C-alpha positions as CSV (number, residue, x, y, z in Angstrom):
1,M,50.7,73.3,-20.5
2,D,47.6,73.0,-23.3
3,Y,48.8,76.5,-24.8
4,L,51.8,74.7,-26.0
5,I,51.3,71.3,-27.3
6,K,48.3,72.9,-29.4
7,A,51.1,75.8,-30.6
8,L,53.1,73.3,-31.9
9,K,51.2,71.1,-32.8
10,F,48.8,73.5,-35.2
11,Q,51.0,76.3,-35.4
12,G,54.2,74.5,-35.8
13,R,55.7,76.9,-33.0
14,L,58.7,74.5,-32.8
15,A,60.7,76.5,-29.9
16,F,58.1,75.3,-27.9
17,A,58.8,71.3,-28.8
18,R,62.5,72.1,-27.4
19,L,60.8,74.1,-24.4
20,L,58.3,71.2,-23.0
21,G,61.3,68.6,-24.1
22,G,63.4,70.6,-21.7
23,L,60.0,70.4,-18.9
24,L,59.8,66.4,-19.1
25,G,64.0,66.3,-19.6
26,R,64.5,67.5,-15.6
27,M,60.9,66.0,-14.5
28,I,62.6,62.6,-15.6
29,A,66.0,63.3,-14.0
30,E,64.8,65.3,-10.6
31,R,62.4,61.7,-9.6
32,G,65.6,59.8,-9.4
33,E,63.9,56.8,-11.5
34,P,66.0,54.7,-13.9
35,L,65.9,56.9,-17.0
36,P,64.6,54.5,-19.9
37,E,67.3,53.8,-23.0
38,M,65.1,54.5,-26.3
39,P,63.0,57.0,-25.9
40,A,60.8,56.4,-28.4
41,P,58.4,59.3,-30.5
42,V,54.9,57.9,-31.2
43,P,54.8,58.3,-35.7
44,L,52.0,60.3,-37.4
45,H,50.6,58.5,-40.3
46,P,53.1,59.2,-43.6
47,S,51.1,61.6,-44.8
48,R,49.6,63.5,-41.2
49,L,53.5,64.2,-41.2
50,R,53.5,65.6,-45.1
51,E,50.5,68.0,-43.9
52,R,52.0,69.2,-40.5
53,G,56.6,69.6,-41.7
54,F,57.2,67.8,-39.2
55,N,56.6,65.1,-36.0
56,Q,56.2,67.3,-32.9
57,A,56.4,63.7,-30.3
58,L,59.8,62.8,-31.7
59,E,60.6,67.1,-31.4
60,I,59.6,67.1,-27.6
61,A,61.8,63.9,-27.2
62,R,65.1,64.8,-28.3
63,S,65.1,68.1,-26.2
64,A,64.2,65.7,-23.9
65,A,66.4,63.4,-24.5
66,R,69.6,65.3,-25.1
67,P,70.3,66.7,-21.9
68,A,70.6,63.0,-20.5
69,G,73.0,62.1,-23.9
70,L,69.7,59.3,-24.4
71,T,69.5,58.5,-28.4
72,V,65.8,58.9,-29.4
73,R,64.8,56.5,-31.7
74,S,61.6,57.4,-33.9
75,D,61.9,54.1,-35.8
76,S,61.2,52.6,-32.7
77,L,57.2,52.2,-33.6
78,R,55.3,52.3,-37.0
79,R,52.4,53.6,-37.9
80,I,50.2,51.5,-39.5
81,R,47.1,53.3,-40.6
82,A,45.5,57.3,-41.2
83,T,44.0,57.7,-37.7
84,T,40.6,60.4,-37.0
85,P,42.3,63.1,-35.2
86,Q,42.2,62.7,-31.3
87,T,40.1,65.9,-31.4
88,Q,37.3,65.1,-33.7
89,L,36.0,61.9,-31.2
90,A,35.0,61.9,-27.3
91,G,35.8,59.0,-24.8
92,E,35.8,55.0,-26.1
93,A,36.2,56.6,-29.7
94,R,39.5,58.0,-29.1
95,R,40.7,54.1,-27.2
96,H,39.2,52.5,-29.7
97,N,41.2,55.4,-32.4
98,V,44.4,54.2,-30.6
99,R,44.2,51.2,-30.5
100,G,46.3,49.1,-33.0
101,P,47.7,50.8,-35.5
102,L,51.2,51.2,-33.6
103,P,53.3,48.4,-34.3
104,F,56.5,47.9,-32.3
105,T,59.1,47.7,-34.8
106,G,62.0,48.2,-32.9
107,P,65.2,46.9,-30.9
108,L,64.3,44.7,-27.6
109,R,66.0,43.0,-24.9
110,R,64.5,41.7,-21.5
111,G,64.5,44.9,-18.5
112,M,64.5,47.5,-21.7
113,W,62.1,49.4,-21.6
114,Q,61.2,52.9,-23.9
115,L,59.5,56.2,-22.8
116,W,56.8,57.2,-25.6
117,M,56.5,60.4,-26.3
118,M,53.0,61.7,-27.2
119,S,52.3,65.2,-27.5
120,S,48.8,64.7,-26.6
121,R,47.5,64.3,-22.4
122,R,44.1,63.8,-23.3
123,A,45.8,61.1,-26.2
124,A,48.2,59.2,-23.4
125,R,44.9,58.8,-21.1
126,S,43.5,57.3,-24.1
127,M,45.2,55.1,-24.4
128,N,46.1,53.8,-20.5
């Protein structure tokens, strides 16, 4: 799994986004729980997006949402500051790095839930 994520992010292997998204979509469907109403990929800062050329979380989210007919909302979160890449940090520094740069900007109503698409298991653990 780590190889697929790293190859997607750092080598631009976009086919891996379709594979990872398909696996994620299948996992969500097999759990039998209600689907998220609004899959929301975690955005890259504009400078990182220019550097990489694509948002890996958005690509994974599109592939995960497609079979269920869900619309991916890439405007629900907004990256308001550039952060140090998580791969360059450890422990508490990772947790501090992801605090605050992503205010929610999308529509919200009672009973609604989102699936935030991240492209790193370490980053997801850091947010918990």
